[in-house]
N, C-alpha and C positions, 0 to 999 in steps of 0.2 A: 504493500500500500504506500510505498515511498512516494510515488507520483501523486498520491492523493494529498499529501502535505504540501507539495509544490503547487498543486491546483488551488488549494486553499489560500496559499500565500499570493498566488496570482490574482485571485478574487479580491484580496485585501488591498492590493495596489499601494502599499505603503501607508494606509490609513492608520493613525496612531491609537484611535479609540473605537471600539465596537460598542454601540449603544445596546444595553441589555434591557429589553422592554417587557413590561407586564401590561398587556392590553385588556382592560376590563370591559370596554365597550367596543365592539367590532366596528362601529361607525367611525371611530377615531383612527383606525389602522392606516388608511390611505393618506389622510392629511398629515398624520404624524410622520410617516415614512417620507413623504414629500418634503416636509420641513427639515428633517434630518439630512436628506440628500442635498437640499439647497444649501445647507450649512457646511457641506463638505464631508458628511458621514453617510455615504450611500450603503455601506455594508452594515446591516442591523441584525440583531438576534431577538426573535420573538420567543419568549419562554412559554412553555406549556404549563403555565401556572393558573390559567383561567379557562373557563369553559369555551370561550370564543377564540382561543389561540390559533387553532388550525384554520378556522375560517378567516381570521385576520391575515395569516400567512398566504392563504389562497388569494385574497383580494389584493394584497400588496404585489404578489407575483404576477397577477393578471393586469393590474391597473397602473403600477408605478414602475415603468420601464427603467428608470434611472436607479432604482434600488436593487441591492443584492440582499435578498431576504434569506435568513436562516432560522432554524428552530433550535431552541435551547431547552434545558431541563429534560432531555430525552433519556429515559430510564431503561428502555427495553427495545427489542427488535420490532415489536408491533408499532410502537410510537415512531421509530425510525422510518418505517415504511409509510406510515400515515403522513408524516411530515414531508417526506420526499414526494409523495403523490400530490400533496397540496401545492408543491412548487418550491419547496425549500432548496436552496442552492448549496447549503452546507448544514451540517448537524453538529450541535454542541451538547456534550453530556457532562454532568458533574463528576462522574467517575467512569470506569470502563469495566465491562464484563466480557466473557467469551462470547455471549450471545450478541452483544453490540458489535464486537469485532467481526463476527461472522456476517452480520447484516451489512457492515461497511464494506467487507470484501466483495459482496455480491452487488454492490451499488456503485453508480458513477458519482454519487453525491459524497463529497469528502467529509470525514469525521474529525472533529476537534475534541478529543476525549480529555476528561479531567485526570490529572495525575499529580500526586504530591510526594509520596514516599519513593525512595530509591527503587523498591520492588515494582511499584506501579509504573515508574518511568521506564524501567528495563523491560517490563512486559509490553508496553506500548512500542518501544524501540524494536523489540523482536517482531512486531507486526509491520515494521517498516515506517512507523510514524515518528517524525522528529520535530513536529510542531504540536504542542500540547497546551491544554488549559491548566493553569495553576489555581486551584480553588479549594477552599476559600483563602484567598491570598493573605490578607492581614492576620486572620486567625491562625493560619498555619506557619507563621514565622516571617511573612512578608519579605522585605528587601534583603534582610540579613540571610534568610534561608535560601533565597534564590541565588545570592552571591556564592553561597557554599556549594551549590549544585553546578556552578559553571565549570569548575575544573574536572570533576569526575564524569560529568555528562557533557563534555565538549561536543558541540554539534546539535544538541537538543535546544530548541527554542520554545519560549513560553508566551502565553497570553494570561497574565494574572487577572483574576476577577474575584470580587468579594472584598468589600472594604476599600476599594480603590476610589479615590475622589479627585477632583480637580487640583486639590492641594498636594497630594502625594503622587499623582500620575507621572509628573516629570521625573521624579526619582526612580520610579519603576522603569520608565522608558529609557533612562540613562544606563541601565544594565545591559551588558553585551549579549545576554541570552534572552532578552525580552524584545519581542517584535512589536507588540501592541498590548493594550489593556482593555478590559471590558468594564463598563460602568453604567450605572443607571442615573447618574447625576445630570446627564444631558437631557433627560426627559422626565422631570419630577412628576409624580402622580398628580399633584395639585395643578400643575400647568396643563397636563394632558386633559384632566377633568374640566378645566376652564377653557380648553381649546385655545390656548395661548401659543399658537404656532409660530408667531414671529419671535417670541421670547425663546422658544425651543430652538428655532433656527439660529438665534444669536449664541445660545449655549453650544450648539453643535459647531459653529464657526470657531469659537474659542477652543473647543476640544480638538478640532482638526488642525489647529495651529500649534498644538503641544509638541514639545520635543524634549528629550532628555538633555 
């Protein structure tokens, strides 16, 4: 699956922040995706934490050509297939299982699996994956822990997610083994609920300009 990691990186196109979205109202999906794309963050992760998540992915994939929509919080092969059929162009999981790896092997949709421990990282590497989600980043040791992984796991790159904010994102992005970060701060629940798309676009623009 080594080419799958490269495919995922190609979709990312150097974007420093992947918005991690929890869409409660499916009607918000399209305008939210458009606002984020206008702000320079076309690659977005819609988490399967709400009943309308799959429909939100389907609508974004169908109606927002400029967006690269993926599905997050994928826990099993059934959810992987459901999200892929809805139009997800990448899949994100908080961890990884043999079932998920098997689903990823049989799909053209690339997987970004969560991995924290050395054993989890080695298991993913055996599958040919060298771009991994580091989750929950802050709670698992954050920047210091990622620094300690750089030497024994040279060549493994990470997307830290969980507790990453506009304040600490540049520090994460400054690490040599970090490609991008995932964060929800670019689309706060209250702004989405109030349909403040201009404000979300502005937050996205700030995030798109982040660098380590």
